N, C-alpha and C positions, 0 to 999 in steps of 0.2 A: 960709817962701816954697816953694810945691810945685818938686820936680822936674821937670826935662824928661823927655820919653817917652824921649829917645835914653838919658838917664843909665840908666833903669829896665832898658831893653833890654841896657845893658851889664850890668848886674848880673846879668839872667838868663841870658846867655851866657857869663860867668864861673861862674856856678854849672851849667853844663852843660844849660841850655835849649837846643832849637833850633824855629826858626820857620815856618810857613808862610803864604804869602800866603792872604788871604781876600778876601772880596768889597771892592772900592773901597779906602778907607784902611787896612783892617782887618789884623791879622796874629794869628796863633795860636801861642801857646809851650807847648810839652811838654817834660815831663821824664820820662824812663822811669820814675822811682821815685814820680811821683805822678800820681794817677788825672784829676785836674782840670786843664783848662788855662785859661790866662790869655788874656784876647782885651784886644787893645790898638786902640783906634782914633785916628785923630789923626796928624798930621805930626811927625816926631822933635823939631824945636824947639818944638812946643805944650807949655805947663805941662801936667802930669798930672792927674789928677782924683785927688781924695783916696781915693776907694774904690780906685782901682789902684794907688795907693802901697800903703794897707792889701793888698791881693789879692798884690801883690808880696813885700812885708816877712813876710808871713804864710807864704807859700809857701817863701821862703828860712829861715825860722825850721823850717818842719818839715822843712826837707832836711838841715839840720844837726843836729836831732835823729836822724834817720834814719841819718845818718852815725857819729854817735856812737854809736848802739847797735851798727851793725856793726864800727865801731873795738873795741867794748867784747868782743866776741864772739870 
C-alpha cells in the first residue's frame, strides 16, 4: 500500500529538508547537502506515486551516506 504524501513530507522534514510553495498544489523540497530538489504534487491525504516514494527514499539514503562519511572524518 502506498504511503500518503503527508508521510513522505514528515520524513523529509525530520531529515532537515525545507519546502517552498510552487504553482498550484506543488511544493519543492530542498536540502543544503543535496543538489537536487524533490517536487511534490497533490494534497497531503493523497496516495504518493511510486516514483515519488523512490525519490524520497533515494534522497534519504544519500543523506545517510553523506552524514556517515562526515562522522567518520
